[in-house]
KOLRO-572278 format. One record per residue: residue number from 1; z, y, x of N, C-alpha, C, CB in turn; residue in three letters. Coordinates in steps of 0.001 Angstrom, whole numbers, always signed. Each point is the difference from the previous one (the first is absolute). Glycine has a CB too. Layout:
<ronus>
NUM:Z:Y:X:Z:Y:X:Z:Y:X:Z:Y:X:Ala
...
</ronus>
This chain:
<ronus>
1:+5166:+11069:-1419:-45:+520:+1359:-6:+1519:-18:-1224:-2050:+762:Met
2:+2085:+2655:+45:+14:+1447:+148:-959:+410:+1109:+2385:+99:-813:Ala
3:-2791:+1156:+760:-861:+523:+1054:+727:+1134:+691:-2095:-657:-1257:Phe
4:+2267:+546:+2570:+618:+1051:+789:-1104:+930:+489:+1924:-1520:+707:His
5:-1860:+2784:-1091:-1055:+954:+357:+202:+498:+1424:-222:+691:-2410:Asp
6:+112:-1620:+3348:+156:+301:+1415:-1108:-729:+747:+2527:+313:-218:Val
7:-3033:+314:+1271:-1112:-583:+751:+504:-821:+1180:-1450:+1918:-689:Arg
8:+858:-3088:+859:+214:-780:+1220:-386:+890:+1176:-451:-2235:-1183:Phe
9:+1260:+2260:+2267:-296:+915:+1108:-1465:-76:+445:+2374:-233:+738:Pro
10:-3064:+1366:-827:-1443:+14:+265:-319:-402:+1433:-254:+1785:-1716:Ala
11:+1142:-1490:+2649:-264:-370:+1388:+15:-1515:+184:+1012:+2164:+741:Arg
12:-312:-2858:-1655:+70:-1457:+93:-1168:-665:-717:+2484:+163:+139:Leu
13:-3013:+498:-1161:-1158:-583:-695:-1297:+255:+760:+1187:+314:-2177:Ser
14:-1175:+658:+3104:-1191:+273:+800:-306:-1202:+892:+496:+2484:-36:Phe
15:-1732:-2962:-39:-381:-1174:+775:+158:-1300:-760:+648:+1238:+2010:Gly
16:-107:-1173:-3242:+178:-1218:-792:-1351:-550:-455:+2252:+826:-766:Ser
17:-2252:-2092:+419:-1211:-680:-462:+110:-229:-1504:-324:-1125:+2261:Val
18:-754:+1381:-2995:+32:-253:-1433:-1125:+699:-715:+2440:-267:+135:Gly
19:-2467:+99:-1465:-1037:+614:-806:-48:-621:-1381:-1301:+494:+2062:Gly
20:+247:-180:-2825:-85:-473:-1392:-306:-1485:-115:-749:+2261:-624:Pro
21:+1304:-2866:-413:-248:-1412:-317:-448:-100:-1452:+1726:-774:+1702:Gln
22:-2743:-24:-1957:-482:-271:-1347:+304:-1445:-370:-1817:+1729:+258:Arg
23:+1825:-2008:-1549:+200:-1370:-482:-1223:-387:-826:+2549:+260:-24:Lys
24:-3297:-1241:+503:-1228:-427:-669:+66:-1486:-319:-1299:+1793:+1191:Thr
25:+1111:-2140:-2454:-75:-1398:-419:-1462:-433:+43:+2069:+232:-1476:Asp
26:-2350:-1290:+2229:-1372:-480:+175:-109:-1431:-521:-318:+1503:+2016:Ile
27:-614:-1715:-2945:-229:-1331:-578:-1423:-445:+358:+1635:+457:-1923:Val
28:-1774:-1466:+2796:-1341:-513:+319:-580:-754:-1208:+633:-181:+2459:Pro
29:-1885:+424:-2758:-683:-683:-1098:-855:-1158:+531:-22:+2154:-1320:Leu
30:-315:-3064:+428:-789:-1173:+398:-1352:+413:+564:+1154:-1357:-1756:Ala
31:-1661:+2483:+1327:-1306:+466:+455:+38:+573:+1412:-568:+467:-2363:Ser
32:+1781:-296:+2894:+147:+622:+1306:+317:+1479:-74:-1558:-1678:+868:Gly
33:+1425:+2258:-2067:+392:+1381:-205:+1526:+95:-123:-2216:+483:-1134:His
34:+2704:+737:+1067:+1439:+233:-124:+300:+948:-1151:+268:-386:+2457:Glu
35:+896:+175:-3057:+560:+973:-944:+1153:+683:+723:-673:-1370:-2080:Glu
36:+625:+2691:+2187:+1045:+742:+694:+639:+1015:-943:-1209:-310:+2189:Arg
37:+2533:+357:-2163:+742:+919:-858:+1283:+417:+717:-964:-1070:-2099:Asn
38:+1569:+2151:+1641:+1258:+437:+597:+974:+445:-1082:-1217:+694:+2085:Thr
39:+2487:-1077:-1967:+1013:+469:-949:+573:+1365:+406:+559:-2394:-515:Pro
40:-950:+2903:+1685:+543:+1256:+493:-993:+1131:-198:+1368:-1251:+1671:Trp
41:-922:+2334:-2305:-835:+1194:-112:+51:+808:+1296:+402:+60:-2490:Ala
42:+706:-204:+3234:+174:+776:+1226:+383:-911:+1155:+682:+1999:-1348:His
43:-1091:-1618:+2543:+362:-765:+1187:+1491:+172:+291:-2341:+270:+928:Ser
44:+2846:-1145:-92:+1400:+52:+415:+36:-28:+1523:+793:-1161:-2134:Arg
45:-109:+2112:+2723:-14:+124:+1446:+1168:-730:+653:-1145:+2185:-263:Arg
46:+863:-2752:+1419:+1008:-702:+787:-27:+521:+1432:-210:-2055:-1465:Arg
47:+1373:+2104:+2084:+115:+489:+1366:+1023:-832:+763:-632:+2324:-746:Tyr
48:+626:-2174:+2066:+1040:-589:+837:+715:+1131:+719:-1309:-2163:+297:Asp
49:+2547:+2418:-696:+764:+1105:+561:+495:-290:+1409:+674:+610:-2300:Ala
50:-718:-1866:+2718:+528:-350:+1325:-896:+411:+1140:+1131:-1874:-1059:Gly
51:-2415:+2061:+786:-949:+310:+1069:+306:+1337:+666:-1722:-1326:-1214:Ile
52:+2305:+2255:+445:+258:+1336:+537:+1272:+115:+831:-1203:+855:-1950:Gly
53:+1963:-1942:+2107:+1234:+62:+773:-313:+81:+1497:+1202:-1309:-1798:Met
54:-657:+2324:+2468:-304:+203:+1412:+1247:+52:+886:-2033:+1219:-719:Arg
55:+3196:-1154:+118:+1233:+91:+791:+1154:-577:-801:-855:+2048:+1208:Ser
56:+1976:-2234:-549:+1190:-487:-692:+506:+1029:-1008:+596:-1369:+2017:Leu
57:-799:+2642:-1748:+372:+1034:-975:-841:-140:-1262:+667:+1554:+1868:Asp
58:-1948:-1918:-1712:-857:-229:-1166:+525:-1170:-826:-1981:+903:+1264:Asp
59:+2423:-1953:-586:+559:-1158:-703:+1244:+393:-785:-908:-1518:+1778:Leu
60:+1727:+2351:-1178:+1217:+466:-679:-371:+791:-1251:+1235:+79:+2202:Glu
61:-2240:+790:-2093:-438:+792:-1149:-569:-910:-1089:-485:+1954:+1520:Ala
62:-264:-2972:-1137:-550:-959:-951:+1104:-728:-753:-1995:-277:+1471:Leu
63:+2980:-220:-739:+1089:-754:-620:+801:+887:-950:+121:-1481:+2025:Ile
64:+132:+2733:-1612:+739:+926:-868:-772:+248:-1291:+1037:+1090:+2019:Ala
65:-2347:-899:-1910:-821:+254:-1180:-33:-1239:-896:-1401:+1646:+1308:Phe
66:+1269:-2818:-708:-26:-1266:-734:+1301:-214:-770:-1543:-958:+1733:Phe
67:+2666:+1189:-1078:+1302:-196:-642:+210:+1002:-1142:+921:-868:+2179:Glu
68:-1349:+2105:-1977:+169:+1021:-1039:-845:-291:-1233:+489:+1662:+1783:Ala
69:-1582:-2386:-1615:-853:-374:-1138:+448:-1323:-626:-1917:+1218:+1074:Arg
70:+2886:-1891:-477:+450:-1290:-530:-1055:-1078:+155:+1433:+1214:-1615:Gly
71:-2158:-1189:+2715:-1081:-978:+190:-1137:+274:-980:+1665:-1720:+798:Gly
72:-1997:+729:-1620:-1088:+130:-961:+393:+745:-1276:-904:-2103:+918:Gln
73:+2197:+2460:-1035:+518:+495:-1271:-600:+1333:-433:+2082:-1197:+522:Leu
74:-2185:+2139:+391:-431:+1345:-368:-1300:+380:+698:+2387:+633:-361:His
75:-3253:+50:-389:-1259:+472:+552:+189:+1285:+798:-1200:-1066:-1910:Gly
76:+145:+1461:+2613:+48:+1216:+807:-1429:+464:+297:+2220:-704:+1027:Phe
77:-2342:+1857:-405:-1308:+555:+353:-453:-518:+1370:+504:+2065:-1367:Arg
78:-1814:-2213:+1491:-592:-459:+1262:-1226:+844:+302:+850:-2358:-367:Trp
79:-958:+2860:+1588:-1187:+757:+404:-1018:-958:+591:+1380:+2075:+430:Lys
80:-2525:-2196:-1107:-1114:-797:+503:-853:+933:+861:+9:-1582:-2042:Asp
81:+117:+1468:+3344:-663:+931:+905:-1517:-73:-102:+1943:-200:+1523:Trp
82:-2485:-866:-2059:-1450:-134:-145:-509:+616:-1299:+114:-2080:+1359:Ala
83:+806:+2379:-2311:-417:+503:-1309:+1174:+721:-658:-1689:-1880:-249:Asp
84:+1858:+3169:+574:+1124:+742:-566:-398:+1384:-494:+1495:-1255:+1520:Phe
85:-2807:+1511:-1609:-468:+1301:-460:-1015:-159:-1125:+402:+949:+2286:Lys
86:-596:+137:-3027:-1014:+23:-1056:-1395:+206:+568:+1708:+889:-1579:Ser
87:-1797:-682:+2888:-1268:+285:+664:-160:-930:+1195:+85:+2417:-750:Cys
88:-1102:-2189:+1569:-176:-763:+1221:+1167:+242:+953:-2494:+122:-281:Leu
89:+2877:-1131:+1072:+1143:+161:+905:-138:+1172:+967:+334:-2432:-181:Pro
90:-1572:+2795:+533:-225:+1071:+965:+100:+1387:-615:-1446:-1553:+1251:Ser
91:+1541:+1633:-2572:+27:+1286:-685:+1389:+333:-520:-2382:-329:-622:Arg
92:+2583:+1599:+307:+1218:+432:-694:-276:-47:-1504:+718:+1497:+1958:Ala
93:+291:-1869:-2728:-168:-89:-1453:-385:+1353:-575:+1674:-1865:-92:Ala
94:-2579:+1839:-902:-445:+1222:-674:+159:-168:-1504:-1635:+500:+1864:Ala
95:+1693:+614:-2577:+286:-49:-1438:-1078:-722:-806:+1241:+2122:+274:Phe
96:-2446:-2250:+285:-1104:-613:-742:-415:-1372:+555:-778:+2303:-543:Asp
97:+1705:-2962:+1237:-302:-1320:+573:-341:-1037:-1075:+1526:+545:+1903:Asp
98:-701:-607:-2943:-131:-1044:-1012:-69:+601:-1399:+1240:-1585:+1492:Gln
99:-2164:+1080:-2293:-42:+371:-1415:+965:-909:-747:-2422:+797:+161:Val
100:+3445:-224:-779:+1015:-815:-671:-72:+107:-1523:+1452:+301:+1994:Ile
101:-2419:+441:-2507:-158:+75:-1450:-798:+1220:-416:+2152:-1201:-260:Gly
102:-2301:+1335:-1048:-657:+1181:-587:+873:+520:-1139:-2325:-864:+621:Arg
103:+2400:+2164:-717:+814:+608:-1030:-565:-212:-1389:+715:+1671:+1654:Gly
104:+185:-1624:-2652:-427:-67:-1398:+578:+1159:-809:-156:-2495:+187:Asp
105:+782:+3433:+517:+583:+1147:-675:+1431:-184:-441:-2241:+521:-722:Gly
106:+2754:-1756:+765:+1384:-259:-419:+798:-779:+1049:-793:+12:-2361:Thr
107:+143:-876:+3107:+691:-843:+980:+435:+822:+1204:-1339:-1981:-754:Gln
108:+2600:+1809:+1152:+515:+702:+1174:+350:-953:+1142:+871:+1762:-1522:Thr
109:-621:-3041:+1220:+424:-962:+1017:-1176:-859:+451:+2310:-31:-988:Ala
110:-2476:-86:+2311:-1068:-805:+587:+586:-832:+1134:-1756:+1731:-621:Phe
111:+1458:-3025:+625:+505:-889:+1039:-907:+39:+1226:+1025:-1476:-1757:Ala
112:-429:+1535:+2932:-774:-11:+1231:-694:-1350:+183:+1598:+1659:+1024:Leu
113:-2771:-1616:-420:-743:-1221:+288:-899:+244:+1195:+72:-704:-2424:Ser
114:-536:-381:+3026:-938:+78:+1112:-1149:-954:-280:+1843:+616:+1637:Lys
115:-3073:-133:-1522:-1180:-807:-278:-626:-472:+1308:-399:+1271:-2144:Thr
116:+153:-2576:+2219:-661:-620:+1151:-1415:-372:-433:+2209:-894:+952:Tyr
117:-3205:+1340:-198:-1395:-247:-375:-736:-751:+1093:+21:+2067:-1392:Arg
118:-890:-2965:+961:-909:-697:+908:-1239:-348:-792:+1899:-934:+1416:Ser
119:-3026:+1543:-1057:-1216:-212:-776:+167:+549:-1405:-527:-2036:+1355:Gly
120:+99:+1240:-2329:+83:+437:-1400:+1353:-327:-625:-2464:-321:-194:Ala
121:+3329:-408:+913:+1280:-416:-546:+1128:+917:+480:-835:-2367:-91:Gln
122:+1890:+2407:-704:+1174:+786:+376:+1257:-641:-570:-1391:+2100:+78:Ser
123:+2515:-1759:+512:+1308:-482:-450:+960:+1183:-28:-418:-2327:+959:Tyr
124:+1132:+2495:-2063:+949:+1104:-148:+1420:-539:+165:-1590:+1243:-1549:Val
125:+2269:-771:+2568:+1359:-458:+322:+1031:+1010:-485:-877:-1238:+2007:Arg
126:+1837:+813:-2810:+1075:+924:-409:+862:+372:+1208:+22:-1010:-2324:Pro
127:+376:+2260:+2401:+868:+470:+1079:+1321:+448:-617:-1993:+720:+1427:Ile
128:+3031:-1518:-1202:+1287:+256:-654:+1025:+669:+907:-459:-1955:-1421:Ala
129:+200:+1968:+2739:+1004:+532:+924:-597:+1042:+949:+1224:-2181:-143:Lys
130:-1646:+3345:-407:-480:+1065:+884:+1142:+536:+865:-1770:+611:-1690:Pro
131:+1417:-52:+2823:+994:+565:+910:+294:+1439:-412:-788:-1502:+1889:Val
132:+2044:+1817:-2045:+413:+1348:-421:-534:+1055:+961:+2070:-961:-1046:Ala
133:-2578:+2059:+471:-484:+1105:+800:-1441:-120:+454:+2293:+269:+717:Gly
134:-2955:-1386:-1053:-1396:-187:+445:-999:+85:-1144:+849:-1427:+1837:Thr
135:-383:+1489:-3078:-908:-80:-1153:-647:+1351:-287:+1404:-1843:-958:Val
136:-2724:+1829:+908:-799:+1170:-352:-767:-335:-1271:-207:+747:+2438:Leu
137:-90:+249:-3244:-712:-256:-1254:-878:+1174:-368:+1860:-1465:-762:Ala
138:-2844:+1185:-86:-886:+1054:-467:-678:-406:-1292:-363:+741:+2351:Gly
139:-219:+222:-3014:-737:-242:-1242:-1335:+732:+91:+2156:-261:-1348:Val
140:-3226:-500:+1206:-1351:+554:-11:-260:+873:+1242:+40:-51:-2522:Gln
141:+446:-447:+3692:-251:+689:+1257:+947:+1126:+337:-2292:-599:-351:Gly
142:+3281:+849:-495:+971:+1073:+238:+1311:-613:+488:-1079:+1460:-1784:Val
143:+1577:-968:+2920:+1243:-526:+568:+1196:+422:-844:-1018:+59:+2296:Val
144:+1893:-1032:-2597:+1227:+282:-737:+1187:-109:+956:-1021:-866:-2165:Tyr
145:+2127:+1534:+1808:+1170:+60:+854:+1141:-859:-556:-685:+2304:+716:Arg
146:+1233:-3150:+155:+1151:-810:-410:+1198:+909:-249:-857:-1978:+1326:Glu
147:+1595:+1687:-2369:+1166:+798:-356:-328:+1182:-877:+1006:-705:+2105:Gly
148:-2307:+1040:-2191:-442:+1099:-856:-945:-523:-1072:+258:+1626:+1905:Val
149:-1321:-2286:-1457:-1005:-519:-927:+209:-1475:-346:-1586:+1662:+933:Asp
150:+2283:-2385:-82:+234:-1414:-273:+1249:-483:+717:-2459:-355:-297:Phe
151:+2978:-777:-168:+1108:-705:+640:-455:-1429:+267:+1754:+1460:-1156:Glu
152:-1198:-2075:+2189:-345:-1387:+319:+1269:-832:+46:-2034:+740:+1303:Ile
153:+2016:-1876:-1990:+1113:-945:+57:-310:-993:+1115:+530:+260:-2501:Asp
154:+155:-132:+3617:-297:-860:+1151:+510:-1421:-170:+84:+2014:+1416:Thr
155:+648:-2292:-2489:+468:-1372:-249:-956:-781:-889:+2337:+805:+251:Thr
156:-3255:-100:-931:-947:-671:-892:-1461:+336:+304:+1768:+29:-1731:Thr
157:-2006:+1069:+2446:-1365:+413:+282:-660:+738:-1144:-155:-1922:+1495:Gly
158:+930:+2422:-2443:-554:+736:-1146:+57:+1499:+273:+715:-1842:-1579:Val
159:-1868:+2497:+1440:-142:+1438:+199:-9:+670:-1369:-1290:-329:+2173:Leu
160:+2129:+1352:-2348:+146:+656:-1303:-339:+1475:+126:+1772:-1654:-679:Asp
161:-2815:+2095:-42:-428:+1394:+41:+823:+855:-966:-2317:-747:+628:Phe
162:+2520:+1999:-244:+724:+932:-869:-805:+293:-1264:+1113:+1018:+2014:Ala
163:-2437:-1008:-1881:-894:+206:-1147:-1065:-1075:+14:+415:+2493:+16:Arg
164:-786:-3047:-1153:-1001:-1076:-20:-1368:+493:+472:+1250:-1078:-1884:Pro
165:-1906:+325:+2771:-1358:+356:+410:-940:+16:-1208:+422:-1003:+2278:Pro
166:-1400:+1882:-2241:-948:+123:-1104:-808:-1276:-172:-127:+2461:+400:Leu
167:-383:-2665:-1599:-784:-1196:-302:-1191:-100:+949:+710:+117:-2418:Ala
168:-846:-1287:+3051:-1110:-261:+913:+226:+453:+1419:-1437:+193:-1926:Gly
169:+2524:+545:+2192:+269:+497:+1353:+395:-1148:+922:+716:+2218:-947:Ala
170:-1293:-2243:+2134:+282:-1055:+974:+1333:+266:+698:-2473:-367:+340:Glu
171:+3362:-619:-387:+1320:+108:+617:-15:-774:+1311:+1134:+240:-2264:Val
172:-773:+407:+3364:-53:-635:+1316:+1342:+117:+709:-2450:+509:+148:Thr
173:+2613:-1345:+874:+1239:+20:+775:-236:-552:+1393:+1332:-251:-2103:Ala
174:-481:+664:+3026:+32:-529:+1354:+1442:-187:+409:-2183:+1118:+581:Gly
175:+2461:-2097:+289:+1397:-336:+277:+101:-1025:+1122:+582:+491:-2386:Tyr
176:+612:-680:+2881:+368:-1166:+800:+867:-880:-887:-113:+1287:+2222:Glu
177:+146:-2580:-1931:+756:-901:-870:+574:-1173:+776:-1456:+663:-1905:Phe
178:+2470:-1281:+1317:+615:-1213:+531:-314:-1173:-927:+1852:+1352:+1087:Asp
179:-1615:-2558:-584:-167:-1213:-787:+1384:-492:-418:-2158:-606:+1224:Val
180:+2389:+320:-2510:+1288:-579:-412:+49:-1474:+391:+171:+1637:-1926:Pro
181:+833:-2016:+2695:+79:-1366:+522:+1444:-515:-74:-1963:+459:+1537:Val
182:+2113:-1712:-1172:+1310:-607:+240:-146:-970:+1168:+691:+239:-2454:Arg
183:+404:-631:+3044:-47:-1060:+1001:-369:-1309:-690:+1732:+1182:+1439:Phe
184:-2527:-1991:-796:-401:-1286:-560:+769:-1138:+651:-2272:+924:-477:Asp
185:+3477:-631:+895:+894:-992:+584:+1428:+478:-159:-1764:-732:+1651:Thr
186:+2697:-192:-1706:+1418:+345:-42:+668:-299:+1337:+37:-463:-2465:Asp
187:-870:+243:+3501:+570:-332:+1308:-831:+632:+1105:+910:-2163:-911:Arg
188:-220:+2761:+1871:-650:+518:+1195:+578:-720:+1207:-396:+2263:-1083:Ile
189:-453:-2886:+1852:+433:-724:+1188:-413:+792:+1235:-187:-2227:-1203:Glu
190:+1174:+2585:+2013:-285:+747:+1215:+584:-721:+1202:-28:+2149:-1296:Thr
191:-598:-1946:+2425:+497:-535:+1268:-173:+1081:+1047:-576:-2400:-633:Ser
192:+1679:+2850:+1177:-79:+1066:+997:-826:-449:+1196:+2230:+873:-744:Val
193:-2012:-2084:+1195:-738:-499:+1162:-1488:-71:-291:+2007:-1308:+706:Ala
194:-2359:+745:-1861:-1415:-117:-337:-640:+1362:-196:+463:-2201:-1058:Asn
195:+274:+3124:+433:-562:+1318:-264:-280:+731:+1306:+1229:+94:-2187:Phe
196:-322:-189:+3137:-218:+653:+1283:-1204:-587:+717:+2443:+465:+156:Gln
197:-2778:-1690:-508:-1172:-638:+600:-1264:+304:-791:+1469:-1812:+881:Ala
198:-1341:+2618:-1921:-1170:+404:-776:-195:-768:-1284:-1014:+624:+2105:Gly
199:+2031:-1380:-2554:-115:-791:-1227:+709:+728:-1136:-113:-2154:+1330:Asp
200:-646:+2867:-2178:+583:+755:-1109:+234:-916:-1196:-1148:+2094:+797:Ala
201:+2149:-1806:-1638:+246:-825:-1179:-1085:+208:-1049:+2460:+107:+454:Pro
202:-2608:-1096:-1338:-915:+135:-1131:+807:+461:-1209:-1554:-1811:+911:Ser
203:+1141:+2943:-1495:+713:+562:-1144:-1031:+331:-1074:+1862:+943:+1480:Val
204:-2169:-1902:-2358:-1031:+236:-1013:+444:+993:-1066:-830:-2299:+410:Pro
205:-116:+3149:-816:+212:+1011:-1035:-1130:-124:-1005:+1195:+1572:+1611:Val
206:-875:-1487:-2905:-1012:-168:-1041:+80:+1138:-1011:+92:-2494:+303:Val
207:-1237:+2935:-801:-68:+1071:-989:+590:-463:-1333:-2046:+928:+1143:Glu
208:+2710:-9:-1845:+548:-290:-1326:-642:+908:-1030:+2175:-739:+1015:Val
209:-2224:+278:-2262:-510:+811:-1094:+1117:+910:-486:-1661:-1798:-670:Arg
210:+1371:+3063:+484:+1021:+943:-491:-567:+779:-1172:+1033:+196:+2303:Val
</ronus>
């Protein structure tokens, strides 16, 4: 499967329904207890792209995007309006939003990530599709400049410093990001009459590993 580095129209994804999905295997024991395990290290997000359709022009844009991706064949970027920043939705991204590593004096490449915390537990999510022009970075509290002190590969989410951070130095980053997805169907069913009456099509979208 190829990945097309193009974003699904953000105005159409606004208002969509979706979010993270986990896979948990549960085995009930004779004692009434349970054994729970998961084969997934990371959650997988699912959305419905049809919810954001508000006009016949939106339907036309959806169909054009669907055809250009070959249905399920090619992946693309998706803006999750509920979770698209390295910080709280109400804030602007800052260079020290996320700790993405510590220097060792030789390493120059650091992969972007976002940490989710609740109580004593946390989950670190890899971020592979940052939005161009939004990535900020710093080392040990000092702001670095893109194009001078570091470069960012927006197709992989890897940040590369011109000089390796010193051993023990905290490496931080802030950014906006997209979710890599594909359509989860090879068919879109539309009805002009039904749509005008408020019946939008269902267009499932699922996250892909990249």
